[in-house]
N, C-alpha and C positions, 0 to 999 in steps of 0.2 A: 450467527455470531462468532467472532473470533476471539478465542480466550487466552487471557495473558496472566501469568502468574504475578506479574507486576503491570498493571494496566497503565501507569505512567509511562513505562519502557515503550510500549506499543503506541501510545498516543503521540510522544515525542518522535519516534521513528517515522510514523505515518505522516505528520504535520510538517516535520522538519526535513527529512530525508525526500520523501516522495511527493510533498506538497498537497496532501490532503488538506482540507478545510473542514473546522469543526461545524457542524450543522446543529448539534444539540448535545447538551451534556446532562446527564441525568444523576441525581445524588439521593442518597437514602436522607433518613431523618437527621442522622447525625452529621450529614454532610459529605460523606464518603463518595467518591464516584463509582456509580453502579455500573453505568455503560456510558459511551460516547458514539454517536452518530456522526459519521464522516462522509465527504464526498469528494471526488476529483472528476474534473471534466463536466460533461453535461449529465451523463447518466450513472457513473461509476458512484456506488454508496457501499459501505459497510458499517457495522456496528461491532465494536469491541467492548469486552467485558472481563471482569476478572475471573480466574478460574473457580469453579466451584465443586468442591469435593474431589471426586476422580476424574473430572473433565479433563482431557489430553489438552496440552499446550504445545506449542511448536509443531504442529503438523499440518495447520492450514495452507493452503494452496489457492490464491486468488488471482484473477485476470482482471485488469480495467483496461478499457479503450479511450484514448484521449486523441486529440488532434494531432496528425503525425508531426508537426513543427513542435510541438510540445514535449516529445518523447526525448528528443536530444537534450533539450534543457531540464528536464526532470533527471534524466541519466547524470548530468553534470552535478546537479544539486544532491543526488543520492551519494555520488563520490566525495562531494567535498562535505558531506555528512559524516562520512566513515563507514558507508553503508557496504557490505559484502556483496559484490556484484556476481551472479553466479553466471549469467550468460548474456551476450549482447547479439542482436539479429540487426543488420542496418540494409534496408533496400534489397531484400529478396526479389524473387522472379515476379512476385505479385505486388510489389511496393511497400510490403509491410515492413515495419521497423518495431522493434520492442528489446525490453532488457527486464532481467528478472534479479530482484536483489532480496537477499535475505536479511531478516531483522534480527535483533539481538536475541530472540526467544527461538529462533529456527523456522519461523514461517516464511514462505516465499511468497512475493508479490511480484506479478507481471504486469507492467505497464506496456501497451501497444498501440500503435496507430499507422494510418497509410500515408505514406509520403507521395505517392504516385500511382495513378493506374496505368499499368503497361500490359502488353500482350496483343 
């Protein structure tokens, strides 16, 4: 689980900037969000939740693989949403493409894909 000091910040970043889809929202008895299950691509899943006690925030490093054609579109979406883009790799020797974006709390999210098989 990736913990956020403000879970709504994480939720908005992942859905707005990186194109994650909410799969389930879990609330406590008072209706406050306890955790959110998100997905991107066929197999990319993550759960986010609020920081609890001394749990560290802003240190998560996660990598998700999506279809290669989706990486460029997600990169533009992240840029348009104002995400801090840490690095971009396009069509390296193995046909990989990727970018890493940092969310407002310092977590880094890498989206990867393969655009071509070469070699």
